[in-house]
VEXKOLTI-951529 format. One record per residue (C-alpha): x, y, z; residue number from 1. Coordinates in steps of 0.5 Angstrom, whole numbers. Layout:
N
    c1    c2    c3   k
     X     Y     Z NUM
...
//
This chain:
967
    c1    c2    c3   k
   -42    87    96   1
   -42    86   103   2
   -48    81   101   3
   -44    78    96   4
   -38    77   101   5
   -43    74   106   6
   -45    69   100   7
   -38    67    98   8
   -36    66   105   9
   -42    62   107  10
   -41    57   101  11
   -33    56   103  12
   -35    55   110  13
   -41    50   110  14
   -42    43   108  15
   -45    41   101  16
   -52    43   103  17
   -50    50   105  18
   -49    51    97  19
   -56    50    96  20
   -58    55   102  21
   -54    60    99  22
   -57    59    92  23
   -64    59    95  24
   -62    66    98  25
   -59    69    92  26
   -66    67    88  27
   -70    70    94  28
   -66    76    93  29
   -67    76    85  30
   -74    75    86  31
   -76    80    92  32
   -70    86    92  33
   -73    92    90  34
   -66    95    88  35
   -63    94    81  36
   -56    93    84  37
   -58    88    89  38
   -61    84    84  39
   -55    85    79  40
   -50    82    84  41
   -55    76    86  42
   -55    74    79  43
   -48    75    78  44
   -47    71    84  45
   -51    65    81  46
   -47    66    74  47
   -41    64    78  48
   -44    58    82  49
   -48    56    75  50
   -42    52    72  51
   -40    48    79  52
   -47    47    82  53
   -51    46    75  54
   -57    42    77  55
   -58    46    84  56
   -58    53    80  57
   -62    50    74  58
   -68    47    79  59
   -68    54    83  60
   -66    59    79  61
   -69    58    72  62
   -76    61    73  63
   -73    67    77  64
   -68    68    71  65
   -73    68    66  66
   -77    73    70  67
   -71    78    70  68
   -70    77    62  69
   -78    80    62  70
   -77    85    67  71
   -70    88    67  72
   -70    89    59  73
   -67    96    61  74
   -61    94    64  75
   -56    90    59  76
   -51    88    65  77
   -56    84    69  78
   -59    81    62  79
   -52    79    60  80
   -51    76    67  81
   -58    72    67  82
   -57    70    59  83
   -50    67    61  84
   -53    63    67  85
   -58    60    63  86
   -53    58    58  87
   -48    55    63  88
   -54    51    66  89
   -57    48    59  90
   -50    47    55  91
   -45    41    56  92
   -39    45    55  93
   -35    42    61  94
   -28    39    61  95
   -25    34    56  96
   -23    29    62  97
   -29    27    64  98
   -32    20    65  99
   -37    17    60 100
   -42    16    65 101
   -42    23    67 102
   -42    26    60 103
   -48    22    59 104
   -51    25    65 105
   -49    32    63 106
   -53    31    56 107
   -59    29    59 108
   -59    34    64 109
   -58    39    59 110
   -64    36    55 111
   -68    36    61 112
   -67    44    62 113
   -68    45    55 114
   -75    42    55 115
   -77    46    61 116
   -74    52    58 117
   -78    52    51 118
   -84    49    55 119
   -87    56    55 120
   -86    58    47 121
   -85    65    50 122
   -79    64    53 123
   -76    63    46 124
   -79    69    43 125
   -76    73    48 126
   -69    71    46 127
   -71    72    39 128
   -73    79    41 129
   -67    80    45 130
   -63    79    39 131
   -65    86    37 132
   -61    89    42 133
   -54    91    39 134
   -51    91    46 135
   -45    86    46 136
   -47    83    53 137
   -54    82    51 138
   -53    80    43 139
   -47    75    44 140
   -50    71    50 141
   -57    70    47 142
   -54    67    40 143
   -50    62    45 144
   -56    60    49 145
   -60    59    42 146
   -55    55    39 147
   -55    51    45 148
   -62    50    45 149
   -62    48    38 150
   -57    43    39 151
   -61    39    45 152
   -68    39    42 153
   -67    42    35 154
   -74    40    32 155
   -78    43    37 156
   -74    50    37 157
   -74    50    30 158
   -82    49    30 159
   -82    55    35 160
   -78    60    31 161
   -81    58    25 162
   -88    60    27 163
   -85    66    31 164
   -86    73    27 165
   -79    75    24 166
   -76    70    28 167
   -71    67    22 168
   -70    75    19 169
   -67    77    26 170
   -63    71    26 171
   -60    73    19 172
   -59    80    21 173
   -53    76    25 174
   -49    75    19 175
   -49    83    18 176
   -46    84    25 177
   -39    88    24 178
   -37    84    30 179
   -34    78    28 180
   -35    74    34 181
   -42    75    34 182
   -42    74    26 183
   -38    67    27 184
   -43    65    32 185
   -49    67    28 186
   -46    62    23 187
   -46    56    28 188
   -53    58    30 189
   -56    58    23 190
   -52    51    22 191
   -56    48    28 192
   -63    52    25 193
   -62    49    18 194
   -61    42    20 195
   -66    37    17 196
   -71    43    16 197
   -73    44     9 198
   -78    50    10 199
   -73    54    15 200
   -68    52     9 201
   -72    56     4 202
   -73    62     8 203
   -66    63    10 204
   -64    62     3 205
   -69    67     0 206
   -67    72     6 207
   -60    73     2 208
   -56    68     5 209
   -52    65    -1 210
   -50    72    -2 211
   -48    74     5 212
   -44    67     6 213
   -40    68    -1 214
   -38    75     1 215
   -36    72     8 216
   -32    66     5 217
   -29    71     0 218
   -27    76     5 219
   -24    70     9 220
   -19    68     3 221
   -23    63     0 222
   -20    56     1 223
   -14    59     5 224
   -19    62    10 225
   -20    59    17 226
   -25    56    21 227
   -30    61    19 228
   -30    59    12 229
   -31    52    14 230
   -37    54    18 231
   -40    58    12 232
   -39    52     7 233
   -42    47    12 234
   -48    52    13 235
   -48    52     5 236
   -49    45     5 237
   -55    45    10 238
   -58    50     5 239
   -57    46    -1 240
   -57    38     0 241
   -63    35    -2 242
   -67    42    -3 243
   -69    42   -10 244
   -72    49    -9 245
   -65    52    -6 246
   -61    49   -11 247
   -65    52   -17 248
   -65    59   -13 249
   -57    58   -13 250
   -56    56   -20 251
   -61    62   -22 252
   -57    67   -18 253
   -51    66   -22 254
   -47    64   -15 255
   -44    58   -19 256
   -40    63   -22 257
   -37    65   -16 258
   -35    58   -14 259
   -29    58   -19 260
   -24    63   -15 261
   -24    57   -10 262
   -20    52   -14 263
   -15    57   -16 264
   -10    53   -12 265
    -3    56   -16 266
     3    52   -17 267
     6    53   -10 268
     5    46    -6 269
     8    48     1 270
     1    52     3 271
    -3    46     4 272
    -5    47    12 273
   -10    42    15 274
   -15    48    15 275
   -14    49     7 276
   -15    41     6 277
   -21    41    10 278
   -24    48     7 279
   -22    45     0 280
   -25    38     1 281
   -32    42     4 282
   -32    46    -3 283
   -31    40    -7 284
   -37    37    -3 285
   -41    43    -4 286
   -40    42   -12 287
   -42    35   -11 288
   -49    37    -8 289
   -51    41   -14 290
   -49    35   -19 291
   -51    29   -15 292
   -54    23   -19 293
   -60    23   -13 294
   -62    30   -15 295
   -68    31   -21 296
   -64    30   -28 297
   -66    37   -30 298
   -63    40   -24 299
   -57    36   -25 300
   -56    38   -32 301
   -57    45   -32 302
   -52    46   -26 303
   -47    41   -30 304
   -48    46   -36 305
   -47    52   -32 306
   -40    49   -29 307
   -38    48   -36 308
   -40    55   -38 309
   -36    59   -33 310
   -30    55   -33 311
   -31    51   -26 312
   -30    44   -30 313
   -24    46   -33 314
   -21    49   -26 315
   -22    42   -23 316
   -19    38   -29 317
   -13    43   -28 318
   -13    41   -20 319
   -14    33   -23 320
    -7    34   -27 321
    -3    38   -22 322
     3    35   -18 323
     3    36   -11 324
    -4    35    -9 325
    -6    31    -2 326
    -8    25    -4 327
   -15    26     0 328
   -16    32    -4 329
   -14    29   -11 330
   -19    23    -9 331
   -25    28    -8 332
   -23    32   -14 333
   -24    26   -18 334
   -30    24   -15 335
   -33    31   -16 336
   -31    31   -24 337
   -34    25   -24 338
   -41    27   -22 339
   -40    34   -26 340
   -39    30   -33 341
   -44    24   -31 342
   -49    24   -37 343
   -47    31   -40 344
   -45    30   -47 345
   -41    37   -47 346
   -38    36   -41 347
   -36    29   -43 348
   -33    31   -49 349
   -29    36   -46 350
   -26    31   -41 351
   -24    27   -47 352
   -20    32   -49 353
   -16    34   -43 354
    -9    32   -43 355
    -4    31   -37 356
     2    35   -37 357
     7    30   -39 358
    12    29   -45 359
     9    27   -49 360
     2    29   -47 361
    -3    23   -45 362
   -10    23   -45 363
   -13    24   -37 364
   -17    18   -38 365
   -11    14   -40 366
    -7    17   -34 367
   -13    15   -29 368
   -13     8   -31 369
    -6     7   -30 370
    -7     9   -23 371
   -14     4   -23 372
   -10    -2   -25 373
    -4     0   -21 374
    -4    -4   -14 375
     0     0   -11 376
    -4     6   -11 377
    -9     7    -5 378
   -16     3    -5 379
   -20    10    -5 380
   -16    13   -10 381
   -17     7   -15 382
   -25     7   -13 383
   -25    14   -15 384
   -22    13   -22 385
   -27     7   -23 386
   -33    12   -21 387
   -30    17   -26 388
   -29    12   -32 389
   -36    10   -31 390
   -39    17   -31 391
   -35    19   -37 392
   -38    13   -40 393
   -45    14   -37 394
   -50    15   -43 395
   -44    17   -48 396
   -44    12   -54 397
   -39    16   -57 398
   -34    15   -51 399
   -36     8   -51 400
   -34     7   -58 401
   -27    11   -57 402
   -26     6   -51 403
   -27     0   -55 404
   -24     2   -62 405
   -17     2   -58 406
   -18    -5   -57 407
   -19    -7   -65 408
   -14    -9   -69 409
   -14    -3   -74 410
   -13     2   -68 411
    -7    -1   -64 412
    -1     3   -64 413
     4    -2   -68 414
    10     2   -65 415
     8     1   -58 416
    10     8   -56 417
     4    10   -53 418
    -1     6   -48 419
    -8     6   -50 420
   -14     6   -45 421
   -16    -1   -48 422
    -9    -4   -47 423
    -9    -2   -40 424
   -16    -5   -39 425
   -14   -12   -42 426
    -8   -11   -38 427
   -12   -10   -31 428
   -17   -16   -33 429
   -11   -21   -34 430
    -6   -19   -28 431
    -5   -23   -22 432
    -8   -18   -17 433
   -16   -19   -16 434
   -18   -12   -15 435
   -15   -10   -22 436
   -19   -16   -25 437
   -25   -13   -22 438
   -24    -6   -23 439
   -22    -7   -31 440
   -28   -12   -32 441
   -33    -7   -29 442
   -30    -1   -33 443
   -30    -5   -39 444
   -37    -7   -38 445
   -39     0   -37 446
   -36     1   -44 447
   -42    -4   -47 448
   -47    -2   -43 449
   -54    -1   -47 450
   -50    -1   -53 451
   -51    -7   -58 452
   -46    -4   -63 453
   -40    -4   -59 454
   -42   -11   -56 455
   -41   -14   -63 456
   -35   -10   -64 457
   -32   -13   -58 458
   -32   -20   -61 459
   -27   -18   -66 460
   -22   -17   -61 461
   -16   -22   -61 462
   -11   -23   -56 463
    -4   -26   -57 464
    -3   -31   -51 465
     4   -33   -53 466
     8   -33   -59 467
     7   -41   -60 468
    -1   -41   -60 469
    -5   -37   -65 470
    -9   -31   -62 471
   -16   -32   -58 472
   -22   -28   -58 473
   -23   -23   -52 474
   -29   -27   -50 475
   -26   -34   -50 476
   -20   -31   -46 477
   -25   -29   -41 478
   -28   -36   -41 479
   -21   -39   -40 480
   -19   -35   -34 481
   -26   -36   -31 482
   -26   -44   -32 483
   -19   -44   -29 484
   -22   -41   -22 485
   -17   -42   -16 486
   -12   -45   -20 487
    -8   -39   -22 488
    -5   -36   -15 489
    -8   -29   -14 490
    -7   -23    -9 491
   -13   -21    -6 492
   -20   -24    -5 493
   -21   -31    -8 494
   -28   -30   -12 495
   -27   -23   -14 496
   -24   -24   -20 497
   -29   -29   -22 498
   -35   -25   -20 499
   -32   -19   -24 500
   -31   -23   -31 501
   -38   -26   -30 502
   -41   -19   -29 503
   -37   -17   -35 504
   -40   -23   -39 505
   -47   -22   -37 506
   -47   -15   -39 507
   -44   -17   -46 508
   -49   -23   -47 509
   -55   -19   -45 510
   -59   -16   -51 511
   -54   -19   -56 512
   -56   -25   -59 513
   -49   -25   -64 514
   -45   -25   -57 515
   -49   -31   -54 516
   -48   -35   -61 517
   -40   -34   -60 518
   -41   -36   -53 519
   -44   -42   -54 520
   -40   -44   -60 521
   -35   -46   -55 522
   -37   -53   -53 523
   -34   -52   -46 524
   -37   -46   -44 525
   -44   -50   -42 526
   -42   -56   -39 527
   -37   -51   -34 528
   -43   -47   -32 529
   -48   -53   -31 530
   -42   -56   -27 531
   -41   -50   -23 532
   -49   -49   -22 533
   -50   -57   -20 534
   -45   -57   -15 535
   -46   -56    -7 536
   -41   -51    -5 537
   -40   -47     1 538
   -43   -40     2 539
   -37   -36    -1 540
   -38   -40    -8 541
   -46   -39    -8 542
   -45   -32   -11 543
   -41   -35   -16 544
   -46   -40   -17 545
   -52   -35   -18 546
   -48   -31   -23 547
   -47   -38   -27 548
   -54   -39   -27 549
   -55   -32   -29 550
   -50   -32   -35 551
   -54   -39   -37 552
   -60   -36   -37 553
   -58   -30   -41 554
   -56   -35   -46 555
   -63   -38   -46 556
   -67   -32   -46 557
   -63   -28   -52 558
   -61   -35   -56 559
   -63   -34   -63 560
   -63   -42   -64 561
   -58   -41   -70 562
   -54   -47   -67 563
   -57   -53   -67 564
   -54   -57   -61 565
   -55   -51   -56 566
   -62   -49   -58 567
   -67   -46   -53 568
   -71   -52   -52 569
   -64   -57   -51 570
   -61   -52   -46 571
   -68   -52   -42 572
   -68   -60   -42 573
   -60   -60   -40 574
   -62   -56   -34 575
   -68   -60   -32 576
   -63   -66   -33 577
   -57   -64   -30 578
   -59   -59   -25 579
   -67   -58   -24 580
   -71   -52   -25 581
   -73   -51   -18 582
   -65   -52   -16 583
   -63   -47   -22 584
   -68   -42   -20 585
   -66   -42   -13 586
   -58   -41   -15 587
   -61   -35   -19 588
   -64   -32   -13 589
   -57   -32    -9 590
   -55   -26   -13 591
   -61   -21   -10 592
   -60   -24    -3 593
   -53   -23    -2 594
   -52   -18     3 595
   -47   -13    -1 596
   -52   -13    -7 597
   -57    -8    -3 598
   -51    -4    -1 599
   -49    -3    -9 600
   -56    -2   -11 601
   -57     4    -7 602
   -52     9   -10 603
   -48     9   -17 604
   -41    11   -13 605
   -37     5   -12 606
   -36     7    -4 607
   -33     1     0 608
   -30     1     6 609
   -25    -5     4 610
   -23    -9    -2 611
   -26   -15     1 612
   -33   -11     0 613
   -32   -10    -7 614
   -37   -15   -10 615
   -42   -12   -14 616
   -43    -6   -19 617
   -49    -1   -19 618
   -51    -2   -26 619
   -50    -9   -26 620
   -55    -9   -20 621
   -60    -6   -25 622
   -59   -11   -30 623
   -60   -17   -25 624
   -67   -14   -23 625
   -69   -13   -30 626
   -67   -20   -32 627
   -68   -25   -26 628
   -76   -25   -27 629
   -76   -26   -35 630
   -70   -31   -34 631
   -75   -35   -29 632
   -81   -35   -34 633
   -76   -37   -40 634
   -74   -43   -36 635
   -81   -45   -34 636
   -84   -44   -41 637
   -85   -50   -46 638
   -83   -50   -53 639
   -90   -49   -55 640
   -91   -43   -51 641
   -84   -40   -54 642
   -87   -41   -61 643
   -93   -38   -59 644
   -89   -32   -56 645
   -85   -32   -63 646
   -91   -31   -67 647
   -94   -26   -62 648
   -87   -22   -63 649
   -88   -23   -71 650
   -95   -20   -70 651
   -93   -15   -66 652
   -88   -13   -71 653
   -93   -13   -76 654
   -98    -9   -72 655
   -92    -4   -71 656
   -90    -4   -79 657
   -97    -2   -80 658
   -98     3   -75 659
   -91     6   -78 660
   -94     6   -85 661
  -100    10   -82 662
   -95    15   -79 663
   -91    16   -85 664
   -98    17   -89 665
  -100    22   -84 666
   -94    25   -84 667
   -94    26   -91 668
  -101    29   -91 669
   -99    34   -86 670
   -93    36   -90 671
   -98    37   -96 672
  -103    41   -91 673
   -98    45   -89 674
   -96    47   -97 675
  -104    48   -98 676
  -104    53   -92 677
   -98    56   -95 678
  -101    57  -102 679
  -108    59   -99 680
  -104    64   -95 681
  -101    67  -101 682
  -107    67  -105 683
  -111    71  -100 684
  -105    76  -100 685
  -106    77  -107 686
  -113    77  -107 687
  -113    83  -102 688
  -108    86  -106 689
  -112    86  -112 690
  -118    88  -108 691
  -114    94  -106 692
  -112    96  -113 693
  -119    95  -115 694
  -122   100  -110 695
  -116   105  -112 696
  -118   104  -119 697
  -126   106  -118 698
  -124   112  -114 699
  -119   114  -120 700
  -125   113  -124 701
  -130   117  -120 702
  -125   123  -120 703
  -124   122  -127 704
  -132   123  -128 705
  -132   129  -123 706
  -126   132  -128 707
  -131   131  -134 708
  -137   134  -131 709
  -132   140  -129 710
  -130   140  -136 711
  -137   140  -139 712
  -139   146  -135 713
  -133   150  -136 714
  -134   149  -144 715
  -141   151  -143 716
  -139   157  -140 717
  -134   158  -146 718
  -139   157  -151 719
  -144   162  -148 720
  -138   167  -147 721
  -136   167  -154 722
  -143   167  -157 723
  -144   174  -154 724
  -137   177  -156 725
  -137   174  -163 726
  -137   181  -166 727
  -131   183  -163 728
  -127   177  -162 729
  -120   177  -165 730
  -115   171  -166 731
  -107   172  -165 732
  -102   168  -170 733
  -101   163  -164 734
  -108   159  -164 735
  -107   155  -170 736
  -101   152  -167 737
  -104   150  -161 738
  -110   147  -164 739
  -105   143  -168 740
  -102   140  -162 741
  -109   139  -159 742
  -111   135  -165 743
  -104   131  -164 744
  -106   129  -157 745
  -113   127  -159 746
  -110   122  -164 747
  -105   119  -158 748
  -111   118  -154 749
  -115   115  -160 750
  -109   110  -160 751
  -109   109  -153 752
  -116   107  -153 753
  -115   102  -158 754
  -109    99  -154 755
  -114    99  -148 756
  -119    95  -152 757
  -114    90  -154 758
  -112    89  -147 759
  -119    88  -145 760
  -120    83  -150 761
  -114    79  -148 762
  -117    79  -141 763
  -124    77  -143 764
  -121    71  -146 765
  -117    69  -140 766
  -123    70  -136 767
  -126    65  -141 768
  -121    60  -140 769
  -121    61  -132 770
  -129    59  -133 771
  -128    53  -137 772
  -122    50  -132 773
  -127    51  -126 774
  -133    47  -130 775
  -128    41  -132 776
  -129    36  -126 777
  -124    32  -128 778
  -118    37  -127 779
  -113    35  -121 780
  -114    40  -115 781
  -106    41  -115 782
  -106    44  -122 783
  -112    48  -121 784
  -109    51  -115 785
  -103    53  -119 786
  -106    55  -125 787
  -111    60  -121 788
  -105    63  -118 789
  -101    64  -124 790
  -108    67  -127 791
  -109    71  -121 792
  -102    74  -122 793
  -103    76  -129 794
  -110    79  -128 795
  -106    83  -122 796
  -101    85  -128 797
  -106    87  -133 798
  -110    91  -127 799
  -103    95  -126 800
  -102    97  -133 801
  -110    99  -134 802
  -109   103  -128 803
  -102   107  -130 804
  -106   108  -137 805
  -112   111  -134 806
  -107   116  -130 807
  -104   118  -136 808
  -111   119  -139 809
  -113   123  -133 810
  -106   127  -134 811
  -107   129  -141 812
  -115   131  -140 813
  -112   136  -135 814
  -107   138  -140 815
  -112   140  -145 816
  -116   143  -140 817
  -111   148  -138 818
  -109   149  -145 819
  -116   151  -147 820
  -116   156  -141 821
  -110   159  -144 822
  -113   160  -151 823
  -119   163  -148 824
  -115   168  -144 825
  -111   170  -150 826
  -117   171  -154 827
  -120   176  -149 828
  -113   179  -148 829
  -113   180  -156 830
  -120   183  -157 831
  -118   188  -152 832
  -112   190  -155 833
  -113   191  -162 834
  -114   198  -164 835
  -121   200  -168 836
  -119   207  -171 837
  -114   208  -177 838
  -117   202  -181 839
  -122   202  -186 840
  -129   199  -185 841
  -127   194  -191 842
  -121   191  -187 843
  -125   191  -181 844
  -131   187  -184 845
  -125   182  -187 846
  -122   181  -181 847
  -129   180  -177 848
  -131   174  -182 849
  -124   171  -181 850
  -125   171  -174 851
  -132   168  -175 852
  -129   163  -179 853
  -124   161  -174 854
  -129   161  -168 855
  -133   156  -172 856
  -127   152  -173 857
  -126   152  -166 858
  -133   150  -164 859
  -133   144  -169 860
  -126   142  -165 861
  -130   143  -159 862
  -135   138  -161 863
  -131   133  -163 864
  -127   134  -156 865
  -134   133  -153 866
  -135   126  -157 867
  -128   124  -155 868
  -129   125  -148 869
  -136   121  -148 870
  -133   115  -151 871
  -127   115  -146 872
  -133   115  -140 873
  -136   109  -144 874
  -129   106  -144 875
  -128   107  -137 876
  -135   104  -135 877
  -134    98  -139 878
  -127    97  -136 879
  -130    98  -129 880
  -135    92  -131 881
  -129    88  -133 882
  -126    89  -126 883
  -132    87  -123 884
  -133    80  -127 885
  -126    79  -125 886
  -127    80  -118 887
  -133    75  -118 888
  -128    70  -121 889
  -123    71  -116 890
  -129    70  -111 891
  -131    63  -114 892
  -124    61  -114 893
  -123    62  -107 894
  -129    58  -105 895
  -126    52  -109 896
  -120    53  -105 897
  -124    53   -98 898
  -128    47  -101 899
  -121    43  -102 900
  -119    45   -95 901
  -125    42   -92 902
  -124    36   -96 903
  -117    35   -94 904
  -119    36   -86 905
  -124    30   -87 906
  -119    26   -90 907
  -115    27   -84 908
  -120    26   -79 909
  -122    19   -83 910
  -115    17   -82 911
  -115    19   -75 912
  -121    14   -74 913
  -117     9   -78 914
  -111     9   -73 915
  -116     9   -67 916
  -120     3   -70 917
  -113    -1   -70 918
  -111     1   -63 919
  -118    -2   -61 920
  -117    -8   -65 921
  -110    -9   -62 922
  -113    -8   -55 923
  -118   -13   -56 924
  -114   -18   -59 925
  -109   -18   -53 926
  -115   -18   -48 927
  -118   -24   -52 928
  -111   -27   -51 929
  -111   -26   -44 930
  -118   -29   -43 931
  -116   -35   -47 932
  -110   -36   -42 933
  -114   -35   -36 934
  -119   -40   -38 935
  -113   -46   -39 936
  -114   -48   -46 937
  -110   -42   -50 938
  -107   -47   -55 939
  -113   -50   -58 940
  -117   -44   -58 941
  -112   -40   -61 942
  -111   -45   -66 943
  -119   -45   -68 944
  -118   -37   -68 945
  -112   -38   -73 946
  -116   -43   -77 947
  -122   -39   -77 948
  -118   -33   -80 949
  -115   -38   -85 950
  -122   -40   -87 951
  -124   -33   -88 952
  -118   -31   -92 953
  -119   -37   -96 954
  -126   -35   -98 955
  -124   -28   -99 956
  -119   -30  -104 957
  -124   -35  -107 958
  -129   -29  -108 959
  -123   -25  -111 960
  -122   -30  -116 961
  -129   -30  -118 962
  -129   -23  -119 963
  -123   -23  -123 964
  -126   -29  -127 965
  -133   -25  -128 966
  -129   -19  -131 967
//
């Protein structure tokens, strides 16, 4: 402490140079003192001097302070003092009341000290490592110092942090700090870090930045939050703007859904503080970043759909129609809704259904158009409404038709109770406010953009100018106002009304020959245009002259020569006589050379600093770029070249028709191929089913053979047993009944065999029919395939019936076996149970003869059964042969179907080759035409070619006639 008092006393007592000496002594003490307390006191003294004597402390002490950061990491207090001192040296946080020169010197000084500090990249890495210290007196100064470095030399510091291991991750940990001061300054640090660096933006986004920032915004109260919400929103904009990867990550992470609560403003209108307005403005800008027209179309479309699905668009439309919303928030909301619905059919349809909360309800589009044509509304609000209307009609032919339909006579409300969009546009188009004229003309032009149907429909619109005069068409009224020029007293720019009307007429007539014919039908239009172009007027009028030249050029280029007095060639001659071709092209070039043309061509949004700058529309600049070159070529073309061009168009149309025809043929053949493939697949399935059925029947026949062999063996054993015991065997009273039943079953088996034989005969006849149908060469392929499929189905049914009958036979045979076994057992039991004693020998002999007779009858019946079984086995073998022949027939049919498929593929390949030959022929024709044009004699050589082609065609016709005559 004594040392510090001496230093401070010396500072106040001596002159200016004593402060430099004091700073030098303090630096020496920091460098040489062995006691930590002495070094800490010296650094604290340097901190107190660093604000007032920034240059001296920076020059002498920076190296020593960096050394303290490296060596005294264990003492957080001295580290904190050193960081605060470096921050005072590098940062420019001075009092506001300073002169401009001193401020510039301060900024230069901060940049110079920053450059010295980051010259050694280890110094920045050292600061990043200090962020891991949780001590408030170390972490907070480190954050502030890094932020100051990034403000002075952002790109260099960003590169150092980017290559530093875990550098960005350490900075992301600041968002999770429980101390709000460090967390909030960490947001400011990430703002400076992510500015204009896509690589760091991606790393920060994948470090879960979106989740943490949205959590902070929710904790702070969304739009009602303080400046912390503002800082988080600015950081989110840095991460998402012009970064497609982060935008996709934001959408895929379902973070768009979390933005919906931001716009729940409620009904209270008293809580619109300045901070809330700022926060809501940034939130709307963040939505516009996601759906900006400059983003890739696919990314913009997916974000638009997500905003509709989660209800965000509905929430924005609620704000749009609410009362008491500040003007700048309402303007930004209109711009945001515009870009959310731009080019998205679902969103555009929803916006068309939104109604304002009025009595009676009015569509939101009508309410917005009322603001656009009202000259009392702020200029920026009118521009926003125009942009909203343009975005609603962008690539929306349905919406364009709805707007144009409100102008047609059949849809106009006769009672006059409601105002339609078309009536508002017409009212703005013919009002005395030039800005309303321009906005209405541009809005109506967007209703016709790339929609030939609506251009023709708009020709039907009739306007009643006064009670005494008959109604005139909208096209005629536009040209009437255009011809009056400055005669009508208007508020605003002199040329704004005429520029708007000329842009409307150019859009209307382009790609619409019918509209061109209606325009030329008025005999006053062409003289007016030529008179405007031919005059030598001032710079302000040059733009009007250029637009008149464009309109006249469109009338030539899209002219279908239906009016004899205004054919293409006559209009070109008129230009050459009255204006001159070179002068006409020069006047046409005035449009693209205008200073406001390039500004309007950059962005779709009509963003103008003042009404005087509202001259060009973005879509119109595209039209000028498209038509300027073709009009120039059309003016210089001769009538013969026009004829050739028309002939070329006709030939191209013929080629297109031929190609279309072949495409249709190929499409039909593709359908046929698909049908044949389906038929083949069904036939394959049927074939597999038949094969499985055949294999099952083969296995069953084998089982029957095994059973038959078993029966044969058992019958042999029974015969031997009966021969050895014939003298003692006796029969009971049940045996004749059993034998009668067996005979009945044998009769049934015989009838079944006859039925099977008849079915086999039918099957043989079917196979013969199949063979005859295969051998006939003139049969149609499609009928063969259908007949085959029917016959295979019949074969399948017959095989199924055969299978069931064979199963029934096998069951009956097993029954016979069981019954015979039971008979044998009963016979043996009866022989054992009969008593021998008590009877006479004569009775025994009689019984014995009776038993022998019965046994002989049994043996005879057994022989008959054996014969029947043998016949059955022969029938089974014949059935197997018939099945094999049917399988071979199926294989033959399958081979024929495969051959059909090969033929169809060959025909398709030949058609593809024909298409390739046609394309090559077209390419050769075009190249020959280009070569003829380059040689300078296109007319004669093409005529010769045409005459040669004509001669060839005549020769071919003569040959055809001769051949017919011979026939």
